[in-house]
C-alpha positions as CSV (number, residue, x, y, z in Angstrom):
1,M,78.3,95.1,54.3
2,Y,74.6,95.7,54.7
3,F,75.2,98.2,57.5
4,I,77.8,100.1,55.4
5,D,75.4,100.2,52.4
6,F,72.6,101.4,54.7
7,L,74.8,104.3,55.9
8,L,75.8,105.2,52.4
9,N,72.4,105.0,50.9
10,S,70.5,106.6,53.8
11,P,72.7,109.4,55.2
12,G,69.8,111.6,55.9
13,P,67.7,109.4,58.3
14,V,70.9,108.1,60.0
15,L,72.2,111.6,60.6
16,A,68.8,112.8,61.8
17,S,68.6,109.9,64.2
18,F,72.1,110.6,65.5
19,M,71.4,114.3,66.0
20,E,68.2,113.5,67.8
21,R,69.9,111.1,70.2
22,F,72.7,113.7,70.7
23,R,70.1,116.3,71.5
24,S,68.2,114.0,73.8
25,N,71.3,113.0,75.8
26,F,73.2,116.3,76.0
27,I,71.1,119.3,75.0
28,I,67.7,118.8,76.5
29,D,67.5,120.0,80.1
30,D,71.2,120.9,79.8
31,R,72.3,117.3,80.5
32,W,75.8,118.1,79.3
33,K,76.2,120.0,82.6
34,Y,76.2,116.6,84.4
35,L,79.4,115.6,82.6
36,L,81.0,119.0,83.2
37,S,80.2,118.9,86.9
38,G,81.3,115.2,87.1
39,L,84.6,116.0,85.4
40,K,85.2,118.8,87.9
41,V,84.7,116.4,90.8
42,T,86.9,113.7,89.2
43,L,89.8,116.2,88.7
44,I,89.4,117.5,92.3
45,I,89.5,114.0,93.7
46,T,92.5,113.0,91.6
47,F,94.5,116.1,92.3
48,F,94.2,116.1,96.1
49,A,94.4,112.3,96.4
50,L,97.7,112.5,94.4
51,L,99.0,115.1,96.9
52,I,98.1,112.9,99.8
53,G,99.5,109.9,98.1
54,L,102.8,111.7,97.4
55,I,103.2,112.8,101.0
56,I,102.3,109.4,102.5
57,G,104.4,107.6,99.9
58,F,107.4,109.8,100.5
59,V,107.2,109.4,104.3
60,V,106.7,105.6,104.2
61,A,109.5,105.2,101.6
62,I,112.0,107.2,103.7
63,I,111.1,105.1,106.8
64,R,111.5,101.9,105.0
65,T,114.8,102.8,103.2
66,S,116.2,104.2,106.5
67,F,115.4,100.9,108.3
68,D,116.9,98.9,105.4
69,K,120.1,101.0,105.5
70,M,120.4,101.0,109.3
71,D,122.8,98.6,110.8
72,K,121.6,96.4,113.6
73,P,123.0,97.6,117.0
74,K,125.6,95.4,118.5
75,K,126.3,94.6,122.1
76,G,128.0,97.4,124.0
77,Q,126.5,100.2,121.9
78,P,124.7,103.1,123.6
79,F,121.1,102.5,124.8
80,R,119.9,105.5,122.8
81,K,121.0,103.8,119.5
82,K,119.4,100.5,120.5
83,L,116.1,102.4,121.4
84,G,116.2,104.2,118.1
85,Y,116.6,101.0,116.2
86,V,113.7,99.4,118.1
87,L,111.4,102.4,117.4
88,L,112.3,102.5,113.8
89,K,111.7,98.8,113.5
90,L,108.2,99.3,115.0
91,I,107.4,102.1,112.7
92,N,108.7,100.1,109.7
93,F,106.4,97.2,110.8
94,I,103.4,99.6,110.8
95,C,104.4,100.9,107.3
96,K,104.7,97.3,106.0
97,L,101.3,96.4,107.5
98,Y,99.8,99.5,105.8
99,L,101.3,98.5,102.5
100,T,100.0,94.9,102.8
101,I,96.5,95.9,103.7
102,I,96.1,98.7,101.1
103,R,97.7,96.8,98.2
104,G,95.9,93.5,99.1
105,T,92.4,94.9,99.1
106,P,90.3,96.5,96.2
107,V,90.0,100.3,96.3
108,V,86.2,100.0,96.0
109,V,86.1,98.1,99.2
110,Q,88.4,100.6,100.9
111,I,86.2,103.6,99.9
112,L,83.1,101.7,101.1
113,I,84.7,100.9,104.5
114,I,85.9,104.5,105.0
115,Y,82.4,106.0,104.1
116,F,80.1,103.4,105.7
117,V,82.2,102.1,108.6
118,I,84.9,104.6,109.7
119,F,82.8,107.8,109.0
120,A,79.4,106.1,109.5
121,S,78.5,108.4,112.5
122,V,80.0,111.5,110.9
123,N,78.3,113.7,108.4
124,I,81.4,114.0,106.2
125,D,81.5,115.3,102.6
126,K,81.5,112.5,100.0
127,T,84.2,114.2,98.0
128,L,86.5,114.4,101.0
129,T,85.8,110.8,101.7
130,A,86.9,109.9,98.2
131,I,90.0,112.0,98.5
132,I,91.0,110.3,101.7
133,A,90.3,106.8,100.3
134,F,92.1,107.3,97.1
135,G,94.9,109.3,98.8
136,F,95.7,106.4,101.2
137,N,95.4,103.9,98.3
138,S,97.7,105.8,96.1
139,G,100.2,106.4,98.9
140,A,100.9,102.7,99.2
141,Y,101.9,102.4,95.6
142,V,103.8,105.7,95.5
143,A,105.8,104.5,98.6
144,E,107.0,101.4,96.8
145,I,107.8,103.5,93.7
146,I,109.8,106.0,95.6
147,R,111.5,103.3,97.7
148,S,112.6,101.5,94.6
149,G,114.0,104.7,93.1
150,I,116.0,105.5,96.3
151,M,117.3,102.0,96.5
152,S,118.4,102.1,92.9
153,I,120.9,104.9,93.6
154,D,124.4,103.7,94.2
155,K,125.4,103.5,97.9
156,G,128.5,105.5,97.1
157,Q,126.4,108.5,96.4
158,F,125.1,108.5,99.9
159,E,128.5,107.9,101.4
160,A,129.9,110.8,99.3
161,G,127.3,113.1,100.7
162,R,128.0,112.1,104.3
163,S,131.8,112.5,103.7
164,L,131.1,116.1,102.6
165,G,129.6,116.8,106.0
166,L,126.0,116.7,104.9
167,S,123.4,115.3,107.4
168,Y,121.2,112.4,106.5
169,I,118.3,114.7,105.6
170,Q,120.5,117.0,103.5
171,T,122.1,114.0,101.7
172,M,118.6,112.7,100.8
173,Y,117.3,116.1,99.8
174,Y,120.3,117.3,97.7
175,I,121.8,114.2,96.3
176,I,119.6,111.0,96.5
177,T,116.1,112.4,95.9
178,P,116.9,114.4,92.6
179,Q,118.5,111.3,91.1
180,A,115.7,109.0,92.3
181,L,113.1,111.3,90.9
182,K,114.4,111.0,87.3
183,N,114.3,107.2,87.7
184,I,110.8,107.0,89.1
185,L,109.1,109.7,87.0
186,P,107.6,107.3,84.4
187,A,106.2,105.1,87.2
188,L,104.8,108.1,89.1
189,G,103.1,109.4,85.9
190,N,101.6,106.0,85.3
191,E,100.3,105.9,88.9
192,F,98.7,109.3,88.4
193,I,96.9,108.0,85.3
194,V,95.8,104.9,87.1
195,L,94.5,107.0,90.0
196,L,92.5,109.2,87.5
197,K,90.8,106.1,86.2
198,E,90.3,104.5,89.6
199,T,88.1,107.4,90.7
200,A,85.4,106.0,88.4
201,V,84.3,103.8,91.4
202,S,83.3,106.9,93.4
203,G,79.7,106.4,92.4
204,Y,79.6,103.5,94.9
205,I,79.1,106.1,97.7
206,A,76.6,108.1,95.5
207,L,79.2,110.7,94.5
208,V,78.5,112.2,91.2
209,D,81.8,112.0,89.4
210,L,82.3,111.8,85.7
211,T,81.3,108.1,85.4
212,K,78.3,108.6,87.6
213,A,77.3,111.6,85.6
214,G,77.2,109.5,82.4
215,D,75.1,106.9,84.3
216,I,72.6,109.6,85.4
217,I,72.1,110.7,81.8
218,R,71.6,107.1,80.7
219,S,68.9,106.7,83.4
220,R,67.1,109.7,82.1
221,T,67.2,108.9,78.4
222,Y,67.4,105.1,78.5
223,D,70.2,105.4,75.9
224,A,73.4,103.9,77.1
225,F,75.6,104.3,74.0
226,M,76.1,108.1,73.8
227,P,76.6,109.0,77.5
228,L,79.0,106.1,78.2
229,I,80.9,106.7,75.0
230,A,81.2,110.4,75.9
231,V,82.5,109.5,79.3
232,A,85.0,107.1,77.8
233,L,86.2,109.7,75.3
234,I,86.7,112.3,78.1
235,Y,88.8,109.8,80.1
236,L,90.8,109.0,77.0
237,A,91.4,112.7,76.3
238,L,92.5,113.3,79.9
239,V,94.9,110.3,79.8
240,M,96.4,111.4,76.5
241,F,96.9,114.9,77.8
242,F,98.6,113.9,81.0
243,T,100.7,111.3,79.3
244,Y,101.9,114.1,76.9
245,L,102.8,116.3,79.9
246,V,104.7,113.5,81.7
247,N,106.6,112.6,78.5
248,K,107.5,116.3,78.0
249,L,108.8,116.5,81.6
250,E,110.8,113.3,81.1
251,R,112.5,114.8,78.0
252,R,113.3,118.0,79.8
253,L,114.9,116.1,82.7
254,R,116.9,114.0,80.3
255,S,118.1,117.0,78.5
256,S,119.4,118.5,81.8
257,D,121.8,115.6,82.1
258,H,123.8,116.8,79.1
């Protein structure tokens, strides 16, 4: 109550103090440009990491579902078919190992390993390092999302495509994938939003993303409230905007069913 009375009875000093802090954090020395530059880096990392994640996730999901649907070769079958089964089994094992490692370790540890261990002797761009790290991390989760969507499609749909003379790839492209996409779109949208927020740990490799930009302003002004709240509000606005786009796309896909 005392705080409310203070605001009501002393609007002038409070507003003046607020404006002075705002000027100190964002106006002086054009410190708002740190946030703008950091936002640009965050969006670049998120966009390209998502593309990498979708490519990796789709490939891994296709490999895993193909192995799950493949019948184990029996005695007397051609050597080529047995060899194909063994090769697919080996690739499937590598994919499962990749999923286990990526999903079982924190993303901040992964980005540190990639930057300080794998690329330790290479003068690689920090933004590219972050894109690779987050792309491989997102790919593991996208793979399971896509695989669950493909496995949710009735087996009869696949058999119907093959009976029409379509190849395995054509059946996946024209029949299975469009139906699976509608089922997994909410999960993919959620993965994109999670990826956007996960990029906040990019500062661990001294990359000036949005979160690091707010921390730089805080270190200059010794005022943690305004820069960190500004960073939080920007993230919130981005999440709300992308959530709106995903929901709009979902409604459009549902309307196409009628």
